[in-house]
C-alpha positions, 0 to 999 in steps of 0.5 A: 748458770747464765740466767739472761742467757736463759731468758734469751734462749726461749720466749719468757711471756710462754714460760709465764703462760705456762705456769699461770695455766699449770697453776690455776689448773692445780688449784682447780684440779685439788679442789675435792681433796682441799674441801674434803672435810666439808664434803665428807661432813654432808655426806657422812663418809667412810675413810675408804669412800673419802679416799674415793672421792679425792682420788677420782679427779686425779685419775682424770687428770691421768685419763685426759693427759694422754689425749690433750699431749696428743692433741698439743703435738697437733694443734699446738699447746696454746690453742690446746690450753684454751680449749682446755681452760673452756671446758674446765669451766663445766665441773666448776658450774656443775659443783657449784650449782649442783653437785647434790649427792656423791654420784654427781661429786665423783662425776664432777671430780672425774670432769676436774681431770680436764684442769690436771691434763694441762700438764701436757700442755703447759710442758710442752708448750715451755719446753719446744721454746728452751735448749737441752742445757736449760730444760731443768730450769725451764721445766722445773718453772712452769712445773711450779705452776703446781703450787696452785695446790696451795692456794686450793689447800689454804683458801678453800677450807677458809672458804668452804666454813664461810660460803658453803663449799659449794660457792667455793667451785663457783667463785674458782671460776673467775681466777680461771676466767683471768687466767685464760685471758692471759694466755690467750694474749702471751702464750705462743707456739715455738717455731720448733713444734713439729709436724704433726703426725699420724695417731699410729706413730704417737702411740708408738711411744708405748712400744719404747721400754724407756717410756715405761720406765719413766712411767714407773718413776714419775708414778712415784714422784708426781703420784706422791706429790698430788696424792698425798697432796689430796689426802694430808686434809684427811691424814692431819684431820685423823690424827690430828684434829679435834675430833681425834685429841683434847685441844687438837686441830681445827679443819682450817688450821690443818688446811695451813698444815698441809698447805706448808706441805704443798708449798714445800713440794711446789717451790722446790720443784724448779729447784730440782730442775735446776739441780739437775741441770747441774749435777745430773737428773740421774744422781739427783733421783737416787738422792731423792728416791732415797729420802722419800723412803726414809721420810715415810718409814719416820711418817710410819711411826706417828709422832705424836707432835704434830710440829714434827710430823710437818717436818717429816712431810714437808721434807718428803713432799719438798723430795718429790717436788724435787723429783718432779722436776729432775725427771722432766730435765731427762724427759726431753733428751731421750724425746725431744720430738715426742714431748708432747705426747710422751709427757702425756703418757708419763704425766698420765702414769704420774696421775694414775701414780696419785690416783692408787695412793689414796685410793688403793693403799692409804684410805682401805689400809686405814679403814682395815687397821684403824690406823694410817702407820700400815699404808705408810709402811707399805709407800716407804716399801714401794719406793725402796724397791722402785730406788733400786730398779731405778739405780740399775736403769739409769747405769744403762742410760748413762753408758747409751747416752754417753755416745752424745756429747750434748754437754748436758749433764746426766 
């Protein structure tokens, strides 16, 4: 791939703006997960309550993504992004100055979903600037903003230990305002921005079977990434924490482990998009789904060494990250004119997957069985079934799309 042509073919300041907006928003979106051990201690939460607390922001993001995607199509990604960042200040102020009981924490966590909805805005901003042959890389770079999760998991526990978790919410307002200024100055809507449609025209995407297939597949990759990112602090501390075993890891050390897994998922997202551009997103996704299933089964064996567990979880998260980039190499080829709303719909499904993973699978099964083994066996089994479904669906896609000689690998 000619990287000079890549830069010339689009608008790099807008691509950078999309990345920054996504990055700071993801940092804020997963703060409840990053601070989970400290919040849970204050409110003496059960396993299921912990899982629900870290999952609610993901549910909020899932719900807010569809209206944000529609808004991006109607008024442009630049204006929508500015609105989204201004609204995100509200739950941060609430967490800083309030958050005195679990009802408040869950409510402000739901509003943090506004930050999670940045996905529908930043990816549509980036996508419209680049031609089909560069969609995987462009979407991967913008989507690498999920690296903001690593900022939350790395700095969050350290700051919470020194200044308290309430003040961490207040501190997050500073980088958000800095990115807001940069975004307002650099971001520019593409001249390929489609004309606004009627609401019923946007919602017609729900009638298409391909929309639902993409939703299922992205619920696994993105849902897995964000769900595990939020839950891994609880998981690692349950298995390897100093409250569990002699010489176990502290909360801050657990934060470092989770950061490694998150970095793996974030760093490999643009690589996944790049590889998908070269060999085809469908071919690559089959490999990734297979590896994810194998890793989940291996994790269910609960190795005694946290280093072995770190390798397994990092490989799985890297594949989930590459899967995110690969799927969004395919989506713009199918929905070029409706990329904003479809990104919102598919992104919402990904967020829903991220909510269900800890809230309906990992947390309840841990509380019911006293171990994380069952949860990961269930996850691995689900991914295995979805792998088989993807194989069947992608074969029909290749036949349908092969008629269009666009030079794009599928």
